[in-house]
C-alpha positions, -999 to +999 in steps of 0.1 A: -488-235-183-522-223-160-521-252-141-482-240-130-486-212-121-517-215-095-497-235-071-469-209-067-468-198-035-479-160-029-452-132-018-476-096-020-464-072-036-436-076-058-399-057-050-412-028-063-439-024-043-422-035-012-399-011-016-417+022-022-430+013+012-392+011+027-390+047+005-418+067+016-414+055+054-375+063+056-382+097+044-409+101+070-384+088+101-365+113+119-326+109+124-330+092+159-352+067+144-331+059+113-303+060+131-315+033+155-329+012+125-296+015+105-275+002+137-299-024+138-297-035+100-260-035+104-258-060+124-279-087+100-257-111+085-267-097+050-258-064+057-225-068+037-246-086+007-272-060+004-245-032+005-231-051-033-262-055-045-269-022-041-239-006-061-238+019-041-256+051-026-258+059+012-255+029+031-283+034+061-310+035+025-298+006+006-297-014+040-336-007+044-345-010+009-330-044+010-341-053+040-374-047+025-378-074+003-351-101+020-378-123+034-393-130-007-358-132-015-342-159+006-373-181-010-348-181-033-316-184-016-303-221-010-293-210+021-328-208+032-351-242+031-388-240+037-400-265+060-421-299+049-407-296+017-370-296+017-347-308+046-330-286+073-298-264+060-270-258+081-275-226+105-252-201+092-240-171+117-261-145+126-295-164+122-317-180+146-324-205+121-330-211+082-361-214+076-382-198+051-413-189+069-439-189+041-464-191+065-457-154+081-469-135+053-502-142+051-542-147+076-564-165+052-591-151+069-626-165+049-644-136+029-677-150+042-677-136+080-702-160+084-676-188+074-658-201+110-624-217+113-606-229+140-574-213+132-572-195+099-541-210+081-512-182+083-496-167+111-490-127+095-512-110+131-493-129+154-457-124+136-465-085+131-464-085+174-438-111+181-416-095+158-422-057+171-418-071+203-384-080+198-374-051+178-383-023+206-366-048+230-338-032+242-330-060+267-331-089+239-300-094+221-289-077+193-288-101+166-324-112+170-333-077+170-321-075+137-330-101+122-367-095+135-367-059+115-361-069+075-395-088+088-414-068+101-405-042+077-418-064+053-450-077+068-466-043+078-463-042+036-483-079+039-508-067+057-519-037+037-518-064+008-558-073+003-547-107-005-526-112+020-555-109+049-582-130+029-595-160+008-628-172-006-631-214+008-650-235-005-677-254+013-659-286+018-631-253+039-606-253+008-590-218+001-577-201-033-548-193-007-558-155-011-561-159-050-532-180-055-557-204-070-579-180-091-564-176-125-573-147-146-561-132-179-554-096-179-548-078-214-543-049-199-505-064-186-479-042-200-461-078-208-468-102-231-476-126-201-515-123-191-522-152-182-515-150-139-531-154-108-553-129-093-526-128-068-501-123-088-525-096-111-525-080-072-486-078-059-477-063-095-505-035-096-482-004-074-453-007-095-427-026-114-400-050-096-374-032-111-380+006-094-352+013-077-323+041-072-336+080-087-369+064-105-375+045-066-374+080-054-395+100-082-427+075-078-426+071-042-430+114-041-456+113-074-474+085-048-475+111-017-487+135-040-517+115-048-520+097-017-499+115+006-530+123+038-512+105+065-536+075+080-540+068+117-519+042+127-536+019+144-522-015+152-516-047+127-550-064+137-568-031+122-543-031+088-551-067+085-587-057+090-589-027+065-572-053+036-596-084+041-621-053+042-610-045+009-606-076-006-641-089+003-651-054-018-630-052-048-599-077-047-623-106-069-627-095-102-670-095-113-679-134-118-689-145-157-693-174-175-660-184-188-635-202-168-610-180-167-619-137-156-610-113-177-597-081-158-617-052-173-607-019-179-632-008-149-617-029-122-577-024-129-584+015-124-595+007-091-576-020-081-546-003-091-558+031-072-564+007-040-535-007-043-508+027-044-527+039-017-522+008+002-481+012-002-483+046+011-501+042+039-480+012+049-449+037+040-467+061+069-474+036+094-442+019+098-418+048+099-444+052+125-442+017+143-408+023+140-402+051+160-426+040+187-404+008+192-374+024+190-379+056+212-407+042+238-401+045+273-416+019+296-417-022+294-407-038+258-433-043+231-458-023+252-464-004+221-484-034+203-513-050+217-531-085+208 
């Protein structure tokens, strides 16, 4: 069972964490930016699916919240395929292709700065820039901008998850895939499932995955009240660097003699506070990024630099 869990692909914050970030971003956006966001999301091929799944409510907010989890949702959607593991599926209307793009979600930067890699695996840093340019380019086809927007919403959240910006590497160059291959025991888990990967543990820290509706709004307001000082907007490179530094200092439990580390109360309290603060920071930064991309003038994509 532990081996099976250890090879599951990393997903970033769970659905509840991504929805909190999206809810905070939505509440922070001005009306003009919201309108531009909704107009693009209406052109996404899965817009109607999102409305049916959410069962009512503000259609614009519904689309925005569902878009925030869409890049994770397609991991179990048979219309899409995983490159290298499955044959390509039929390209459907409105999509540039049907690949799941698992390597867009992370950047496996070594925890130890002295370890030099030709190119760490993962494209999170590059895709945040590329997708932002597409979303903010009024000359780009609307179908491309509509496809890019859910990815951008989601990856801003991913960039704030510490274990999506760092990995522990062995001397032979093998990484633990952002803690996905490190099993831990969490006796503080709310369910009976106490054995999990360290990555999964961090994914679940901000909120339960089922969080929706009025409970989501209440939780977002509570987190704003607790961590609500808007951070510097910055650029994707800064967000990822922050996550890497947090991972170095706080993401891994203290080493002990046991084969499977056990999460202690002090470690859990610190990790949970970090995770909940990071989803709030991501929400504010997402709102500001979309404002800059969709209301700026001048050269398309100029607000994002490498």
